C-alpha positions, 0 to 999 in steps of 0.5 A, spaced: 329 399 186 330 392 182 324 389 178 323 384 183 322 389 188 318 393 184 314 387 183 313 385 190 311 392 192 305 392 187 303 386 190 302 389 197 295 390 199 293 397 199 288 400 204 281 402 200 279 409 199 276 412 204 280 410 210 283 415 215 282 422 216 283 424 209 278 419 207 273 421 212 273 428 209 273 426 202 267 422 204 263 427 207 265 433 202 260 437 199 259 433 192 259 426 196 252 423 198 255 419 204 248 415 205 247 414 197 241 419 198 240 426 196 241 431 202 234 434 201 231 427 202 236 425 208 234 432 211 227 431 210 227 424 213 231 427 219 226 433 220 220 428 220 223 423 225 224 429 230 216 431 228 215 424 230 217 425 237 213 431 238 207 428 235 208 422 239 209 426 246 203 429 245 199 423 244 202 419 249 201 425 254 193 425 251 193 418 253 196 419 260 191 424 262 185 420 259 187 414 263 189 418 269 183 423 270 177 421 275 172 425 271 168 422 266 171 423 259 167 427 254 164 422 249 167 423 242 161 421 238 156 426 242 161 432 242 163 431 234 156 429 232 153 434 226 145 435 227 142 434 220 135 436 221 132 432 227 138 427 226 144 427 230 150 424 226 156 422 230 163 423 227 160 425 220 165 431 219 171 427 222 169 422 217 169 427 211 175 430 213 179 423 214 177 421 207 179 428 204 186 427 207 187 420 205 185 422 198 190 427 198 195 422 199 193 418 193 193 424 188 200 426 191 203 419 190 200 420 182 204 427 182 210 423 184 209 418 179 208 423 174 215 427 176 219 421 175 216 420 168 218 427 167 211 429 166 212 436 170 205 439 167 201 433 170 205 433 176 204 440 178 196 439 176 196 433 181 200 437 186 195 443 186 189 438 187 193 435 193 193 442 196 186 443 194 184 437 198 189 440 204 186 447 204 179 443 204 181 439 210 183 446 214 177 449 212 173 444 215 177 443 221 176 451 222 169 450 222 169 444 227 173 449 232 168 454 231 162 449 232 166 447 239 168 454 241 160 456 240 158 450 244 163 452 250 169 448 249 175 451 252 182 449 254 180 449 261 173 446 261 167 444 257 160 442 258 161 434 257 166 432 262 174 432 264 177 439 263 183 437 260 179 435 254 179 442 251 186 443 252 188 436 249 183 437 243 186 444 241 193 442 242 193 436 238 189 438 232 191 445 232 199 443 231 197 438 226 193 443 222 199 448 222 203 442 219 197 441 214 197 449 212 204 449 212 204 443 207 199 446 203 203 452 202 209 448 200 206 444 195 203 450 192 210 453 191 213 447 189 208 446 184 208 453 181 216 452 180 215 445 177 210 448 172 214 454 170 220 449 169 225 451 175 227 444 176 228 443 168 235 446 169 237 441 174 234 435 170 231 432 177 224 433 179 226 429 186 223 435 190 216 432 188 218 426 192 221 430 198 214 434 198 210 428 198 214 425 204 212 431 208 205 430 206 204 423 207 207 424 214 202 429 215 196 424 213 199 418 217 199 422 223 192 424 222 190 417 222 193 416 229 189 422 231 183 420 228 184 413 232 186 415 239 182 422 239 176 421 235 174 413 236 177 411 243 
């Protein structure tokens, strides 16, 4: 090939890297971040998206049942009231539970900040505090369940009105409680490994942020449950 031909060939536009079947395979190979996001974080987002559909279906079903039933719906202020002496305080326990869970989001955010500052000891401590908040929430929810069961609430009926109230209550709050319980276990495991230096070898504490995504999601779902189930 002459020098002129070689020069012309060099001037021809070449296809960018990533086109064609080989480029597609290369982009999706195990050592690539196709979306420029760590796979752990991407999979957590996908999981949370699927969970959003489940909780959304439960809450939509609850609202449909409540608006379509012909029997009066139980008054949440009466059902979830606590009796302190001779005084009936509506929604006191629920308000405390909500405050605890929202506070846990704050400690979780602080843990993520410490992790990105590579302060694994304080990050682990804050995750333990967050897990303690979550365990307290679950314990208070167990007390709420036992109180309502003792008062006659069942999935098929209750003393105050529409029979669907019990099934909606146990299904929605129970499913959320399972998520909080799983989150508490998840946070404790990650915190123990973080404190033990298990993530120092990789030099990446992003697992704390991934755990935080799950926990913030659980807290956000409770806000919707609190608004639609307890306040409506």
